[in-house]
C-alpha positions in Angstrom: -8.0 151.8 -91.8 -4.3 151.8 -91.4 -2.5 153.8 -94.0 0.0 152.5 -96.5 2.8 154.3 -94.8 2.6 151.7 -92.0 4.3 149.1 -94.0 7.9 150.0 -94.8 9.5 146.7 -95.5 10.6 145.7 -92.0 14.0 146.7 -90.8 14.2 149.1 -93.7 12.1 151.3 -91.4 15.2 151.7 -89.3 17.0 153.4 -92.2 15.0 156.6 -91.5 16.4 156.6 -88.0 19.9 155.8 -89.2 19.8 158.4 -91.9 19.2 161.1 -89.3 22.1 160.1 -87.2 20.0 158.4 -84.5 20.5 154.8 -85.3 23.2 154.1 -82.8 21.0 155.6 -80.1 18.1 153.4 -81.0 17.7 149.8 -79.9 14.4 148.2 -80.6 12.8 146.5 -77.6 11.5 142.9 -78.0 7.7 142.8 -78.4 5.6 141.6 -75.5 4.7 137.9 -75.5 1.3 138.3 -73.9 1.0 134.8 -72.5 2.8 132.3 -70.3 3.8 128.7 -70.8 4.6 126.3 -68.0 7.9 124.4 -68.2 6.1 121.3 -69.2 4.3 123.1 -72.0 7.5 124.6 -73.4 9.3 121.2 -73.2 6.4 119.6 -75.1 6.7 122.3 -77.8 10.5 121.8 -78.2 10.1 118.0 -78.4 7.4 118.5 -81.0 9.6 120.7 -83.1 12.3 118.1 -83.0 10.0 115.5 -84.4 8.1 117.6 -86.9 9.9 119.8 -89.4 9.0 123.5 -89.1 9.4 125.5 -92.3 8.9 129.2 -92.7 7.2 129.8 -96.1 8.6 133.3 -96.5 11.7 134.7 -94.9 15.0 136.6 -95.5 17.3 135.0 -92.8 20.3 137.2 -92.3 19.2 139.5 -95.2 21.5 137.9 -97.8 19.6 139.9 -100.5 21.4 143.1 -99.6 24.9 141.6 -100.1 26.6 143.3 -103.2 23.5 145.3 -103.9 24.2 147.8 -106.7 22.6 151.0 -108.1 20.7 151.6 -104.9 18.9 154.7 -103.6 21.0 156.2 -100.8 18.7 155.1 -98.0 18.7 151.5 -99.3 22.5 151.7 -99.7 22.7 152.6 -96.0 20.6 149.5 -95.3 23.0 147.5 -97.4 26.0 148.8 -95.5 24.4 147.6 -92.2 25.4 144.2 -93.5 24.2 140.6 -93.3 24.1 138.2 -90.4 23.3 134.8 -91.8 25.3 132.9 -89.1 23.3 134.5 -86.4 20.0 134.1 -88.1 20.6 130.4 -88.9 21.8 129.8 -85.4 18.5 131.3 -84.1 16.7 128.9 -86.4 18.4 125.9 -84.9 17.9 127.1 -81.3 14.2 127.7 -82.0 13.7 124.2 -83.4 13.2 125.3 -87.0 13.9 122.8 -89.8 14.3 125.4 -92.6 12.8 128.4 -94.4 12.3 129.8 -97.9 15.3 132.1 -98.2 14.2 134.9 -100.5 16.0 137.2 -102.8 14.4 140.6 -103.6 14.1 141.1 -107.3 13.2 144.8 -107.3 15.6 145.8 -104.5 17.6 148.1 -106.8 14.5 150.1 -107.6 13.2 150.7 -104.1 13.1 153.9 -102.1 11.8 154.5 -98.6 9.4 157.4 -98.6 6.6 158.8 -96.5 4.2 156.1 -97.8 6.7 153.3 -97.2 8.7 151.3 -99.8 8.0 151.9 -103.5 9.8 151.4 -106.8 10.9 154.9 -108.0 12.5 154.0 -111.3 12.5 151.3 -114.0 15.2 148.7 -114.6 17.9 149.4 -117.1 18.2 146.7 -119.8 19.7 143.5 -118.2 19.9 145.0 -114.7 17.3 142.8 -113.1 18.9 139.6 -114.4 22.3 140.7 -113.0 20.7 141.5 -109.6 19.0 138.1 -109.6 22.3 136.3 -110.4 24.1 138.1 -107.7 21.5 137.3 -105.1 20.9 133.7 -106.0 24.7 133.0 -106.1 25.0 134.6 -102.6 22.2 132.5 -101.3 23.7 129.3 -102.9 27.1 130.2 -101.3 25.5 129.6 -97.9 25.5 125.9 -98.6 29.2 126.1 -99.6 29.8 127.7 -96.2 28.2 124.6 -94.7 25.7 126.5 -92.7 22.6 125.3 -94.7 21.5 122.6 -97.1 19.8 123.8 -100.2 16.6 121.9 -100.4 15.0 121.3 -103.8 12.1 119.1 -102.6 10.5 117.9 -99.4 12.7 114.8 -99.1 15.7 117.2 -99.0 14.0 119.1 -96.1 13.4 115.9 -94.2 16.9 114.6 -94.8 18.4 117.9 -93.6 16.2 117.9 -90.5 17.3 114.3 -89.6 20.9 115.5 -89.8 20.2 118.6 -87.7 21.0 121.0 -90.6 18.8 123.9 -91.6 17.2 123.6 -95.0 17.2 126.6 -97.3 14.5 126.6 -100.0 15.4 129.2 -102.5 12.8 131.8 -103.4 12.6 135.2 -105.2 10.3 138.0 -104.3 9.3 139.5 -107.6 9.7 137.9 -111.0 11.2 141.1 -112.7 14.3 139.2 -113.6 12.5 137.2 -116.2 12.6 140.3 -118.4 9.8 138.8 -120.6 12.0 135.8 -121.4 10.0 132.7 -120.4 12.9 130.4 -121.1 14.6 131.8 -118.0 12.2 129.8 -115.8 14.2 126.6 -116.6 17.5 128.3 -115.6 15.9 129.6 -112.4 14.6 126.1 -111.6 18.1 124.6 -112.2 19.4 127.3 -109.9 17.3 125.6 -107.2 14.5 128.2 -106.9 11.3 126.6 -105.9 9.1 129.6 -105.1 8.6 132.9 -106.8 6.4 135.8 -105.6 5.3 137.2 -109.0 5.1 140.8 -108.0 6.7 142.8 -105.1 6.8 146.7 -104.9 7.2 147.2 -108.7 4.3 147.1 -111.2 6.2 144.7 -113.5 5.4 142.9 -116.7 3.3 140.3 -115.0 0.8 142.4 -113.1 0.0 145.1 -110.6 1.0 145.6 -106.9 -1.4 146.2 -104.0 0.6 148.9 -102.2 1.0 151.5 -104.9 -0.7 152.6 -108.1 -3.0 150.0 -109.4 -2.9 150.1 -113.2 -6.0 147.8 -113.3 -4.3 145.5 -115.7 -4.7 142.4 -113.7 -2.5 139.5 -114.7 -0.9 140.4 -118.1 -0.5 138.1 -121.0 3.1 137.5 -120.0 1.9 136.9 -116.5 -0.4 134.1 -117.8 2.5 132.6 -119.6 4.7 132.7 -116.5 1.9 131.0 -114.4 1.7 128.2 -116.9 5.5 128.0 -117.1 5.8 127.8 -113.3 3.1 125.1 -113.2 5.1 123.1 -115.7 8.5 123.6 -114.1 7.3 122.8 -110.6 7.9 126.2 -109.0 5.3 127.3 -106.4 3.5 130.5 -107.2 3.2 133.1 -104.4 0.6 135.8 -105.0 1.6 138.0 -102.1 1.9 141.8 -102.9 -0.3 141.4 -106.0 -3.4 143.6 -106.4 -6.7 142.0 -105.7 -7.5 141.7 -109.4 -4.1 140.3 -110.2 -4.1 137.8 -107.4 -7.6 136.6 -108.2 -6.5 136.0 -111.8 -3.3 134.3 -110.7 -5.4 131.8 -108.7 -7.8 131.3 -111.6 -5.1 130.8 -114.2 -3.0 128.3 -112.2 -3.6 124.6 -112.5 -1.6 124.1 -109.4 -2.1 125.4 -105.8 -1.3 129.1 -105.3 -0.1 130.4 -102.0 -0.1 133.9 -100.4 2.9 133.5 -98.0 2.6 136.5 -95.8 -0.7 138.4 -95.3 -3.9 138.5 -93.2 -7.6 139.1 -93.8 -9.3 142.4 -94.2 -12.4 142.9 -92.0 -14.8 145.7 -91.5 -13.1 146.4 -88.2 -9.5 146.6 -89.6 -8.2 146.9 -93.2 -4.8 147.3 -94.7 -3.5 147.3 -98.3 -1.3 144.3 -97.6 -4.2 142.3 -96.3 -6.5 140.3 -98.5 -10.2 139.8 -98.9 -12.1 136.8 -97.4 -13.0 135.8 -100.9 -9.4 135.7 -102.1 -8.3 133.8 -99.0 -11.0 131.2 -99.7 -10.1 130.9 -103.4 -6.4 130.3 -102.4 -7.6 127.6 -100.0 -9.8 126.1 -102.7 -6.8 125.9 -105.0 -5.1 123.7 -102.5 -2.8 126.4 -101.4 -2.3 128.2 -98.1 -2.2 131.7 -96.5 1.0 132.3 -94.5 0.2 133.8 -91.1 2.2 137.0 -91.0 3.5 138.4 -87.7 3.8 142.0 -88.8 3.0 144.7 -86.2 0.0 145.9 -88.2 -2.9 146.0 -85.7 -1.1 143.8 -83.2 1.8 144.4 -80.9 2.2 141.1 -79.0 3.0 137.5 -79.9 -0.4 136.6 -78.4 -1.9 138.8 -81.1 -0.1 136.7 -83.8 -1.6 133.5 -82.2 -5.0 135.2 -82.5 -4.3 135.8 -86.2 -3.3 132.2 -86.8 -6.6 131.2 -85.2 -8.6 133.6 -87.3 -7.1 132.2 -90.5 -7.7 128.6 -89.4 -11.3 129.4 -88.5 -11.8 131.1 -91.9 -10.0 128.7 -94.4 -9.3 125.6 -92.4 -6.2 124.0 -90.9 -5.1 122.6 -94.3 -4.7 126.1 -95.7 -2.6 128.0 -93.1 1.2 128.1 -92.8 3.9 130.2 -91.2 5.1 133.2 -93.2 7.2 135.3 -90.9 9.1 137.5 -93.4 11.9 137.2 -90.9 14.6 139.8 -90.9 12.7 142.1 -93.3 9.3 142.5 -91.6 7.5 145.5 -90.3 7.6 145.8 -86.5 7.5 142.0 -86.1 5.9 140.5 -83.1 7.8 137.3 -83.9 11.2 138.9 -84.3 13.4 135.8 -83.7 13.1 132.1 -84.5 14.1 131.5 -80.9 10.5 132.1 -80.0 9.1 129.4 -82.3 8.6 127.0 -79.3 6.4 129.7 -77.8 4.2 129.8 -80.9 3.8 126.0 -80.8 3.2 125.9 -77.1 0.6 128.6 -77.4 -1.3 126.7 -80.1 -1.3 123.6 -77.9 -2.4 125.7 -75.0 -5.4 126.8 -77.0 -6.4 123.3 -77.7 -5.0 122.5 -81.2 -4.1 118.9 -81.8 -0.6 117.8 -82.7 -1.9 117.0 -86.3 -3.2 120.5 -86.7 0.0 122.2 -85.4 2.2 119.9 -87.6 0.2 121.2 -90.6 0.7 124.8 -89.7 4.4 124.7 -88.9 5.5 122.8 -92.0 3.1 120.1 -93.2 1.0 122.3 -95.4 4.1 123.9 -97.0 5.6 120.5 -97.9 2.2 119.2 -99.1 2.0 122.1 -101.6 5.6 121.7 -102.6 5.0 118.0 -103.3 1.8 118.7 -105.3 3.4 121.4 -107.5 6.4 119.1 -108.2 4.1 116.2 -109.0 5.4 114.0 -106.2 
């Protein structure tokens, strides 16, 4: 079993290097691809992406969430000072044939610290602090549209319209629902802000339930968590159960009348287990709800892009092609084997090379994401 310290929240892992003065001497090397595409295969993949919208169900393109971060631990403050790079990230999306992504804020960012066991929340929010952090992050994400580098997409028609115009669609999401501060009425405000997906729990045992990478309080989904699930169902906001403890996640799926998704994870097996992976039973219950599992290209047990293609296949074989999507966690992932959207044509080409039909690949790259979005919104 891989230890919890293996997952440190993506590029935040680099903070440890930076903090010791070694950052500027360290340049990560691109991960190995592990397969070869002929020119004709690559051209087919690029043409396919042009015709079929590819949407990343969980990402942080350019790390907008760090902008104007306040009350941070010193290591996370260094991470903030490294800055954002939205133009580069969105340019990579375009060059890689993407149509858009869920651009996530990180609700518990002010609480996080990088320790020997990875990221964890080391304090509680001050009164009102989480709402201020939410407002800052969501306004910065919304400003990307004002800068004319993305189109904020509130539904699947917006995604398709942006794709037709050659613009990247940004679906707004939040990782962690801490900002609700036990005020269910805020869900309406959040929906009006354009948020269409919320990961209920991140690295902080909040008022909704328990996390999977820290102390499990064995509460499961709390009473307020049940209220939020019902409220999100009513508002038309997709529920993401990533990062939730097994008990909490199972109860989220059971409580929801709409599809539930787990946007970035993989399956625990007897041969390989990790706290951020989920059980076969949970994966199947998510699929049965009409939701999907986001294939996650974290360097946990794999170190090549070919290994990620294997993981996509494993998920499809387990839960079916209607229940698997892309969940890259781009720009905040742990040792990613898909470290840039420029490699998306390689992913598509590899799936074709392994015999998947165009219909199956279209579902994986964006079709399943939009189907769930439509169902949750009652379209």
